C-alpha positions as CSV (number, residue, x, y, z in Angstrom):
1,X,25.4,89.8,127.2
2,X,27.6,89.9,124.2
3,X,26.1,92.9,122.6
4,X,23.5,95.6,123.1
5,X,21.6,98.1,120.9
6,X,22.3,101.7,121.9
7,X,21.0,105.0,120.7
8,X,23.8,106.6,118.7
9,X,23.2,110.0,120.3
10,X,23.5,108.6,123.8
11,X,26.7,106.9,122.9
12,X,28.1,110.0,121.4
13,X,27.3,112.0,124.6
14,X,29.0,109.3,126.7
15,X,32.2,109.1,124.6
16,X,32.5,112.9,124.6
17,X,32.1,113.0,128.4
18,X,34.8,110.3,128.7
19,X,37.1,112.2,126.4
20,X,36.7,115.4,128.4
21,X,37.5,113.5,131.6
22,X,40.5,111.8,130.0
23,X,42.0,115.1,128.8
24,X,41.6,116.7,132.2
25,X,43.3,113.8,133.9
26,X,46.1,113.9,131.3
27,X,46.7,117.6,131.8
28,X,46.9,117.2,135.5
29,X,49.3,114.3,135.2
30,X,51.5,116.4,132.8
31,X,51.7,119.1,135.3
32,X,52.8,116.6,138.0
33,X,55.3,115.0,135.5
34,X,56.9,118.4,134.8
35,X,57.3,119.0,138.5
36,X,58.9,115.6,139.0
37,X,61.1,116.0,135.9
38,X,62.4,119.4,137.1
39,X,63.2,117.9,140.5
40,X,64.9,114.9,138.9
41,X,67.0,117.1,136.6
42,X,68.0,119.4,139.5
43,X,69.1,116.4,141.6
44,X,71.1,115.0,138.7
45,X,72.8,118.4,138.1
46,X,73.8,118.5,141.8
47,X,75.3,115.0,141.5
48,X,77.1,116.0,138.4
49,X,78.5,119.1,140.1
50,X,79.8,116.8,142.9
51,X,81.6,114.7,140.4
52,X,83.1,117.7,138.7
53,X,84.3,118.9,142.1
54,X,85.9,115.4,142.8
55,X,87.6,115.4,139.4
56,X,89.0,118.9,139.9
57,X,90.3,117.8,143.3
58,X,92.3,115.2,141.4
59,X,90.2,112.1,142.1
60,X,89.5,109.5,139.5
61,X,85.9,108.5,139.3
62,X,84.0,105.9,137.4
63,X,81.2,107.8,135.6
64,X,77.9,106.2,134.8
65,X,75.1,107.2,132.6
66,X,72.4,109.5,134.0
67,X,69.0,107.7,134.0
68,X,65.6,109.2,134.8
69,X,63.0,106.7,135.7
70,X,59.9,108.8,135.0
71,X,57.0,107.6,132.9
72,X,55.6,110.2,130.6
73,X,51.8,110.5,130.7
74,X,50.2,109.4,127.5
75,X,47.3,111.3,125.8
76,X,44.8,108.9,124.2
77,X,42.4,111.6,123.0
78,X,42.8,110.4,119.5
79,X,41.1,107.1,120.5
80,X,38.1,109.0,121.6
81,X,38.3,111.3,118.5
82,X,38.0,108.4,116.2
83,X,34.9,107.0,117.9
84,X,33.4,110.5,118.0
85,X,34.0,111.0,114.3
86,X,32.5,107.7,113.5
87,X,29.4,108.4,115.6
88,X,29.1,111.9,114.0
89,X,29.0,110.3,110.6
90,X,26.7,107.5,111.6
91,X,23.4,107.4,109.7
92,X,21.7,105.0,112.0
93,X,19.7,106.0,115.1
94,X,20.7,102.9,117.0
95,X,23.9,100.8,116.9
96,X,24.7,97.3,118.0
97,X,27.7,97.5,120.3
98,X,29.7,94.4,121.4
99,X,30.7,93.9,125.0
100,X,34.3,94.9,124.4
101,X,33.2,98.1,122.6
102,X,30.8,98.9,125.4
103,X,33.7,98.5,127.9
104,X,35.7,101.1,126.0
105,X,33.1,103.6,124.9
106,X,30.7,103.6,127.8
107,X,32.7,102.2,130.8
108,X,35.9,104.0,129.7
109,X,37.9,100.8,130.1
110,X,40.4,100.6,127.2
111,X,43.4,98.3,126.9
112,X,45.6,101.3,128.1
113,X,43.4,102.4,131.0
114,X,45.3,100.6,133.8
115,X,48.7,102.0,132.8
116,X,47.1,105.5,132.3
117,X,45.5,105.4,135.7
118,X,48.7,104.3,137.4
119,X,50.8,107.0,135.8
120,X,48.2,109.8,136.4
121,X,47.7,108.7,140.0
122,X,51.5,108.6,140.6
123,X,51.9,112.2,139.5
124,X,48.8,113.5,141.1
125,X,49.8,112.1,144.4
126,X,53.2,113.9,144.1
127,X,51.4,117.3,143.8
């Protein structure tokens, strides 16, 4: 199937459900990110203090940049908000939805979904 007719009200309910789920997953990932970021900063501070101690003891060190390899969770609620606003303003009872739109709006499978799931799962597993 390339497209399907859907009741506008049913689609609106589904997109709102998907948005609520997304925001909950995002909030949980942010909490995990903050914990991981605090740990990373603390470890970096300890390494920096070691370097200060070596320098004060008269040693010559090659200093390198501090790098944190943490992906920040991304909130895509605006993607849902746009669809919700469009559906709220829709004057039709039924809409024709293409397969790619159905994947996003109903199946909650956007172009960013895979990356979002990987990041949220990473931080949720750390907690």
